[in-house]
C-alpha positions in Angstrom: 19.0 -29.4 -10.0 19.9 -26.1 -11.5 22.3 -26.4 -14.4 25.6 -24.5 -14.6 24.2 -22.5 -17.5 21.3 -21.2 -15.5 23.7 -20.3 -12.7 25.9 -18.3 -15.1 22.8 -16.6 -16.4 21.8 -15.7 -12.9 25.2 -14.1 -12.0 25.3 -12.3 -15.3 21.9 -10.7 -14.5 23.1 -9.7 -11.0 26.2 -8.1 -12.6 24.0 -6.4 -15.1 21.6 -4.9 -12.5 24.6 -3.7 -10.4 26.4 -2.2 -13.4 25.2 1.4 -12.9 26.7 1.5 -9.4 29.9 -0.3 -10.4 30.3 2.2 -13.3 30.0 5.2 -11.0 32.6 3.7 -8.7 34.9 3.0 -11.6 34.7 6.5 -12.9 35.3 7.9 -9.4 38.2 5.5 -8.9 36.4 4.1 -5.8 36.3 7.4 -4.1 33.2 8.4 -2.2 32.5 12.0 -1.0 29.3 13.5 0.4 28.4 17.0 -0.8 29.1 20.0 1.5 25.4 20.7 1.9 24.5 17.0 2.6 22.6 17.8 5.8 20.5 20.5 4.0 19.9 18.1 1.1 18.7 15.4 3.5 16.4 17.9 5.2 14.9 19.1 1.8 14.6 15.5 0.5 13.1 14.0 3.6 10.8 17.0 4.3 9.2 16.9 0.8 8.9 13.1 1.0 7.3 13.1 4.4 4.8 15.9 3.6 4.0 14.3 0.3 3.3 11.0 1.9 1.1 12.4 4.8 -0.8 14.6 2.4 -1.3 11.6 0.0 -2.6 9.3 2.8 -5.1 11.9 4.2 -6.4 12.6 0.7 -6.4 8.9 -0.1 -8.7 8.2 2.8 -11.2 10.8 1.6 -11.0 9.3 -1.9 -11.4 5.8 -0.6 -14.7 6.9 1.2 -16.0 8.1 -2.2 -15.0 4.9 -4.0 -16.7 2.8 -1.3 -19.8 5.0 -1.7 -19.8 4.3 -5.5 -19.2 0.5 -5.2 -22.9 -0.4 -5.7 -22.5 -0.2 -9.5 -19.5 -2.2 -10.8 -19.2 -0.4 -14.1 -19.4 3.0 -12.6 -16.9 2.0 -10.0 -14.4 0.9 -12.6 -14.7 4.3 -14.3 -14.1 6.1 -11.0 -11.1 3.9 -10.3 -9.7 4.5 -13.8 -9.9 8.3 -13.2 -8.3 7.9 -9.8 -5.4 5.8 -11.2 -4.7 7.9 -14.4 -2.2 10.3 -12.7 -0.2 7.3 -11.4 -0.3 5.4 -14.6 0.3 8.2 -17.1 3.9 9.4 -17.8 5.0 11.9 -15.2 5.4 14.5 -17.9 1.6 14.8 -18.2 1.2 15.7 -14.5 4.2 18.0 -14.5 2.8 19.9 -17.5 -0.6 20.2 -15.9 1.0 21.5 -12.8 3.1 24.1 -14.7 0.0 25.2 -16.6 -2.1 25.7 -13.5 0.7 27.2 -11.3 3.2 28.8 -13.6 5.2 30.5 -10.9 5.1 27.8 -8.3 8.5 26.1 -8.0 10.8 24.5 -5.4 10.4 22.0 -2.6 6.7 22.5 -2.0 5.8 22.5 -5.7 7.4 19.0 -5.9 5.6 18.0 -2.8 2.2 19.0 -4.2 2.9 17.3 -7.5 3.8 14.0 -5.8 0.6 14.1 -3.8 -1.5 14.7 -7.0 0.2 11.8 -8.7 -0.3 9.3 -5.8 -3.5 10.2 -4.0 -5.8 8.4 -6.5 -3.7 5.2 -6.3 -3.9 5.2 -2.5 -7.6 5.8 -2.7 -8.1 2.6 -4.8 -5.8 0.6 -2.5 -7.6 1.6 0.7 -11.2 1.3 -0.8 -10.5 -2.2 -1.9 -9.0 -3.1 1.4 -12.1 -1.8 3.2 -14.6 -3.7 0.9 -12.7 -7.0 0.9 -11.5 -7.4 4.5 -13.7 -5.5 6.9 -17.0 -5.0 5.1 -19.0 -7.6 7.0 -18.1 -6.3 10.4 -19.0 -2.7 9.3 -22.5 -3.8 8.3 -23.0 -5.5 11.6 -21.8 -2.4 13.5 -24.2 -0.2 11.5 -27.2 -2.5 12.3 -26.3 -2.1 16.0 -26.4 1.7 15.8 -22.8 2.8 15.3 -22.3 6.1 13.6 -20.3 6.5 10.5 -17.6 8.5 12.3 -17.4 5.9 15.0 -16.9 3.1 12.5 -14.1 5.0 10.7 -12.4 5.8 14.0 -12.9 2.5 15.9 -13.0 0.0 13.1 -11.7 1.1 9.6 -8.6 3.1 10.5 -7.3 0.6 13.1 -7.9 -2.3 10.7 -5.9 -0.6 7.9 -2.7 -0.2 10.0 -0.7 -2.6 7.8 -2.0 -1.0 4.6 -1.1 2.5 6.0 2.3 1.3 6.8 2.9 -0.2 3.4 1.5 2.8 1.6 3.5 5.2 3.8 6.8 3.4 3.0 6.0 3.0 -0.7 5.0 6.7 -1.3 7.7 8.1 1.0 10.6 6.4 -0.7 9.2 6.8 -4.2 9.0 10.6 -3.5 12.5 10.5 -2.0 13.9 8.9 -5.2 11.9 11.0 -7.6 13.7 12.5 -10.6 11.4 13.6 -13.4 9.1 15.7 -11.3 11.8 17.7 -9.4 13.9 18.1 -12.6 11.3 20.5 -13.9 9.5 21.7 -10.8 12.4 21.8 -8.3 13.9 25.0 -9.6 17.7 25.5 -9.5 18.0 23.8 -6.1 18.5 20.0 -5.6 15.2 18.9 -4.0 15.9 15.1 -4.1 19.0 12.9 -4.1 18.3 12.1 -7.7 18.6 15.8 -8.8 21.6 16.2 -6.6 23.3 13.3 -8.4 22.3 14.8 -11.7 23.7 18.2 -10.8 26.9 16.7 -9.3 27.8 15.0 -12.6 26.3 17.5 -15.1 27.6 20.7 -13.5 30.7 19.6 -11.5 31.7 16.2 -13.0 31.9 15.1 -9.4 31.5 11.3 -9.8 32.7 10.7 -6.2 29.7 12.7 -4.9 27.3 11.0 -7.3 28.6 7.5 -6.3 28.2 8.3 -2.6 24.7 9.7 -3.0 23.5 6.8 -5.2 24.8 4.2 -2.8 23.2 6.1 0.2 19.9 6.2 -1.7 20.2 2.5 -2.6 20.6 1.6 1.1 17.5 3.7 1.9 15.4 2.0 -0.8 16.5 -1.5 0.1 15.5 -0.7 3.7 12.1 0.4 2.5 11.5 -2.9 0.8 12.6 -4.7 3.9 10.2 -2.6 6.0 7.3 -3.3 3.7 7.9 -7.0 3.9 8.3 -6.9 7.6 5.1 -4.9 8.1 3.1 -7.1 5.7 4.1 -10.8 5.5 2.5 -11.3 2.1 3.5 -8.3 -0.1 1.8 -9.9 -3.1 -1.6 -9.3 -1.4 -0.7 -5.6 -1.3 0.4 -5.4 -4.9 -2.7 -7.4 -6.1 -5.2 -5.0 -4.5 -5.3 -3.1 -7.8 -6.3 -6.2 -9.8 -8.7 -8.0 -7.4 -12.4 -7.7 -7.8 -13.8 -10.3 -5.4 -16.2 -8.8 -2.9 -16.9 -10.4 0.5 -20.2 -8.4 1.2 -22.7 -6.4 -0.8 -21.2 -3.3 -2.3 -24.4 -1.2 -1.8 -24.4 -2.1 1.9 -20.8 -0.9 2.5 -21.4 2.3 0.5 -24.4 3.1 2.5 -22.6 2.5 5.8 -19.3 4.2 5.5 -19.2 5.9 2.0 -19.1 9.6 1.5 -19.2 12.0 -1.5 -16.6 14.2 0.2 -13.8 12.5 -1.5 -15.1 13.1 -5.1 -12.6 15.9 -5.7 -9.7 13.7 -4.7 -10.7 11.0 -7.2 -11.1 13.4 -10.2 -8.8 16.3 -9.5 -5.5 14.6 -10.6 -7.0 13.4 -13.9 -8.7 16.7 -14.4 -5.3 18.5 -14.1 -3.8 16.1 -16.6 -6.6 16.1 -19.2 -7.8 19.7 -18.9 -4.4 21.1 -19.3 -3.5 18.9 -22.2 -6.8 19.2 -24.1 -7.8 22.9 -23.6 -5.3 24.4 -26.0 -5.3 22.3 -29.2 -5.7 25.3 -31.6 -3.4 27.5 -29.7 -0.9 24.7 -29.5 -1.1 24.2 -33.3 -0.5 27.9 -33.8 2.4 27.9 -31.4 4.0 24.9 -33.2 3.8 26.9 -36.4 5.4 30.0 -34.9 8.2 27.9 -33.4 9.1 26.7 -36.8 8.6 23.0 -36.0 6.0 22.6 -38.7 7.9 24.3 -41.4 11.1 22.3 -40.8 9.7 18.9 -39.9 13.1 17.4 -39.2 12.7 17.9 -35.4 9.2 16.5 -35.3 10.1 13.5 -37.6 13.2 12.8 -35.4 11.0 12.9 -32.2 8.4 10.6 -33.8 11.1 8.1 -34.9 12.9 8.3 -31.6 9.7 7.9 -29.6 8.6 4.8 -31.6 12.1 3.2 -31.5 12.8 3.8 -27.8 9.4 2.9 -26.5 9.3 -0.4 -28.5 12.9 -1.4 -27.8 12.5 -0.5 -24.1 9.4 -2.7 -23.8 11.0 -5.6 -25.6 14.3 -5.4 -23.6 12.5 -5.1 -20.2 10.3 -8.1 -20.8 13.1 -10.1 -22.3 15.3 -9.4 -19.2 12.5 -10.6 -16.9 11.8 -13.7 -19.1 15.6 -14.6 -19.0 15.5 -14.3 -15.2 12.4 -16.5 -15.1 14.3 -19.1 -17.2 17.0 -19.3 -14.6 14.5 -21.1 -12.3 15.3 -18.7 -9.4 15.2 -20.2 -6.0 13.3 -18.6 -3.2 16.4 -16.7 -2.0 17.1 -15.4 -5.5 13.5 -14.2 -5.8 13.8 -12.4 -2.5 17.0 -10.8 -3.7 15.2 -9.6 -6.9 12.3 -8.3 -4.8 14.7 -6.5 -2.4 16.6 -4.9 -5.3 15.0 -1.6 -6.1 15.2 0.3 -9.4 18.6 2.0 -9.5 19.1 5.7 -9.5 17.7 7.2 -12.7 20.5 9.7 -12.9 23.3 7.1 -12.3 21.6 4.7 -14.7 21.4 7.4 -17.4 25.0 8.3 -17.1 26.1 4.7 -16.9 24.4 4.0 -20.3 26.9 6.4 -21.8 29.3 3.5 -21.7 27.3 2.0 -24.6 29.0 3.2 -27.7 31.8 4.9 -25.7 34.0 6.8 -28.1 31.6 6.5 -31.0 30.2 9.6 -32.8 26.8 10.6 -31.6 24.1 8.8 -33.6 20.4 7.9 -33.5 21.2 4.3 -33.0 23.4 4.8 -29.9 20.9 7.2 -28.4 18.0 4.8 -28.8 20.0 1.9 -27.5 21.1 3.9 -24.4 17.6 5.0 -23.5 16.1 1.5 -24.0 18.8 -0.2 -21.9 18.4 2.4 -19.2 14.6 1.9 -19.2 15.1 -1.9 -18.8 17.3 -1.3 -15.8 14.7 1.0 -14.2 11.5 -0.8 -15.0 12.4 -4.5 -14.7 12.6 -4.5 -10.8 9.3 -2.6 -10.6 7.5 -5.0 -12.9 9.1 -8.0 -11.2 7.5 -7.0 -7.9 4.3 -5.9 -9.5 3.5 -9.1 -11.4 6.3 -11.5 -12.3 7.2 -12.7 -8.8 3.6 -13.7 -8.0 3.2 -15.6 -11.3 6.5 -17.5 -11.0 5.7 -18.5 -7.4 2.3 -19.8 -8.6 4.1 -22.0 -11.2 6.6 -23.5 -8.7 4.3 -26.5 -8.1 4.0 -27.2 -11.8 7.8 -27.0 -12.3 8.3 -29.5 -9.4 5.8 -31.9 -10.9 7.4 -31.7 -14.3 10.9 -32.3 -12.8 9.5 -35.3 -10.9 8.2 -36.7 -14.2 11.6 -36.4 -15.8 11.2 -33.2 -17.9 14.5 -31.4 -18.6 15.0 -27.7 -18.4 14.4 -27.0 -22.1 11.0 -28.9 -22.0 9.9 -27.1 -18.8 10.9 -23.7 -20.3 9.0 -24.3 -23.5 6.0 -26.2 -22.2 5.4 -24.8 -18.7 7.0 -21.3 -18.3 6.8 -19.8 -21.8 3.0 -20.4 -22.5 2.0 -19.0 -19.2 4.4 -16.1 -19.2 3.7 -14.9 -22.7 0.7 -12.7 -21.7 2.8 -11.2 -18.9 5.7 -10.6 -21.3 3.6 -8.6 -23.7 1.7 -6.8 -20.9 5.0 -5.7 -19.3 6.4 -4.6 -22.7 3.2 -2.6 -23.4 3.3 -0.9 -20.0 6.9 0.2 -20.5 6.2 1.3 -24.0 3.3 3.5 -22.8 5.5 5.1 -20.1 8.4 5.7 -22.4 6.4 7.7 -25.0 6.2 10.5 -22.4 9.6 10.0 -20.7 12.1 12.8 -20.8 14.2 12.2 -17.6 16.3 9.3 -18.9 16.6 10.7 -22.4 17.8 14.1 -21.1 20.9 12.3 -19.8 21.5 9.4 -22.1 20.8 11.0 -25.5 23.0 13.4 -27.3 20.1 15.5 -28.5 16.3 16.0 -28.1 15.1 13.0 -30.1 11.9 11.6 -28.5 8.3 13.0 -28.1 8.8 13.3 -24.3 12.1 15.2 -24.7 10.4 17.5 -27.3 7.6 18.2 -24.8 10.2 18.9 -22.1 12.0 21.4 -24.3 8.7 23.2 -25.0 7.7 23.3 -21.4 11.1 24.7 -20.4 10.7 27.5 -22.9 7.1 28.0 -21.6 5.5 27.2 -24.9 2.9 25.3 -22.9 0.2 25.2 -25.6 2.5 23.5 -28.0 3.7 21.2 -25.3 0.1 20.2 -24.5 -0.4 19.1 -28.1 2.8 17.1 -28.1 1.9 15.4 -24.7 -1.6 14.6 -26.0 0.0 12.8 -28.9 2.3 11.0 -26.6 -0.6 9.7 -24.5 -2.5 8.5 -27.6 0.7 6.9 -29.1 1.4 5.2 -25.8 -2.1 3.8 -25.5 -1.8 2.4 -29.1 1.6 0.9 -28.3 0.2 -0.7 -25.1 -2.8 -2.1 -27.1 -0.6 -3.5 -29.8 1.7 -5.2 -27.3 -1.2 -6.8 -25.4 -2.8 -7.9 -28.7 0.4 -9.6 -29.5 0.3 -11.5 -26.3 -3.3 -12.7 -27.1 -2.3 -13.9 -30.5 0.9 -15.7 -29.4 -1.0 -17.2 -26.4 -3.3 -18.9 -28.8 
């Protein structure tokens, strides 16, 4: 039986997650109004999301062929997969900067489309390559022995067998591109390219909360539909999410690489990481000189504030996000509540950012309130993502242990301390480290929630907007290093506590 206290905690968490939408409705007095150019906004948003998704899948197939070709050496494969995943794992500011550095005059819908494809194509390559090796490898070797050509195996066996993967990838990439904010904020130009930027402009430029509330609820309905579609198309979503972490091979890696692998997809695997690393690392001396000429090194107040803000927001955001998920786990969610949490997608970044302004409402702007607003907003945004990525699977795996403990007479406190907590500590610190890594380079949430530029990511954004790209590259390089250190410190904490 679930105690009344756990039920209260559960409903409190539900209210907390719905707060950004409730806040927007309260400010708009319940009024909802679509913008005058709603049809054109839909056309721009859906067009860039559709083209981004199709381009990502086509490039992902090529990248998967190369990763399959490289599967004979496990260590070498892990390096290639790391390069492929870097653009998806790194803060979006790193890819946006690389894109601005390579294509300084390319802005608008198609610039956003290309950036989304660069960010996601390596991730899709890893997903598809592991699906090929794990599920259909044996049949491919048999077809090769019987004389089938490589093109015939791709056309008759591999592509048809990956229909469910293509469907899940399509829905995931399409709706993540549709709800993107940080990329179109800098690359979209003056025109609203996604619903997120339209919400941001509606509030920031027109104070039209009725438009913002209507667009955020419309987007929420679309994203919830996306989750439902993925679950309908793939009965076990956890399998899809765990492709990144699984290493068990059903057949020989060398055999699969020889049969269907190809070096054609090498540029797909390395190009995204090359854009990020080359653009960030190629101007260290020019960046230092530009920082000097900008006056940031003479008056170190701005740099010191950004360093303090980055450290405070990234650490607090990681702790709050993990704590929120741990509290949810301690409510012993039923299967229906787990499904609700999985169906709930991350709220609108723009609406969440503006909703956090309710924290410290009426107080004078201060470092404390800015850090708290950014950290709370990050917890709202990242908790649903991390729940679907790892927490749901781990909690479901512990259901049997919880039932056995209850049968033996253990109370809720004992189950929490002896069953849940020891097994969830590593996940707690892993989640905190991942959020901390992302937040070192974040600028989208801080641009709304903070009263001034007070994090490393926001400082990099300011430098990019003023086209001091060399200085921005140096700041972004520091954010990646600082984020990696934060992630490592969090995970080391999980190892020590786990002992």
